[in-house]
C-alpha positions as CSV (number, residue, x, y, z in Angstrom):
1,M,15.3,-32.5,-5.1
2,T,18.9,-32.3,-4.3
3,K,19.0,-29.5,-1.7
4,G,16.5,-27.3,0.1
5,F,12.8,-27.4,-0.1
6,A,12.1,-26.7,-3.8
7,A,13.2,-28.2,-7.1
8,E,15.2,-26.3,-9.6
9,T,12.2,-26.1,-12.0
10,S,10.1,-24.1,-9.6
11,I,12.7,-21.3,-9.6
12,T,12.5,-20.9,-13.3
13,Q,8.7,-20.9,-13.1
14,K,8.8,-18.0,-10.5
15,K,11.1,-16.0,-12.8
16,N,8.7,-16.5,-15.7
17,K,5.8,-15.3,-13.6
18,L,7.7,-12.2,-12.5
19,I,8.8,-11.2,-16.0
20,R,5.4,-11.8,-17.6
21,N,3.2,-8.7,-17.3
22,D,0.0,-8.0,-19.1
23,E,0.4,-4.2,-18.8
24,P,1.9,-2.4,-21.8
25,Q,5.6,-1.6,-21.5
26,G,7.5,1.3,-22.9
27,R,6.3,4.9,-23.3
28,L,3.1,6.5,-24.6
29,I,5.3,8.9,-26.7
30,S,8.4,7.1,-27.8
31,W,10.8,10.1,-27.3
32,S,9.3,11.3,-24.1
33,P,10.4,10.1,-20.6
34,W,6.8,10.6,-19.4
35,P,4.1,9.2,-19.3
36,P,4.6,5.4,-19.2
37,A,2.4,3.3,-21.6
38,N,0.2,2.1,-18.7
39,F,-0.6,5.7,-17.5
40,Q,-4.1,5.7,-19.1
41,T,-5.0,2.4,-17.5
42,R,-3.7,3.4,-14.0
43,Y,-5.1,6.9,-13.9
44,P,-8.3,7.0,-16.0
45,A,-9.6,10.1,-14.3
46,F,-6.5,12.2,-14.8
47,P,-7.8,14.3,-17.8
48,F,-11.0,15.1,-15.9
49,V,-9.2,16.1,-12.7
50,L,-6.6,18.2,-14.6
51,T,-9.4,20.0,-16.4
52,L,-11.2,20.7,-13.0
53,L,-7.9,22.1,-11.5
54,I,-7.3,24.3,-14.5
55,L,-10.9,25.7,-14.3
56,I,-10.7,26.3,-10.5
57,I,-7.3,28.0,-10.7
58,S,-8.4,30.2,-13.7
59,R,-11.6,31.3,-11.9
60,W,-9.5,32.1,-8.8
61,Y,-7.0,34.1,-10.9
62,I,-9.8,36.0,-12.7
63,S,-11.5,36.9,-9.4
64,L,-8.2,38.3,-8.1
65,L,-7.9,40.6,-11.2
66,R,-11.3,42.2,-10.6
């Protein structure tokens, strides 16, 4: 240790830990800016919630037409 509290090797180990990530990187669809590749793991209930919203809004819209 030349200066400070940590050795130089610990700085490189911290950088390796920050860069290393187990989540998939990139995009689910290569040409699309959305969704990211980890979208399915972060929001597994998204298709279910979206389906419920569509059904609720469509029922509300149909009830307005009557």
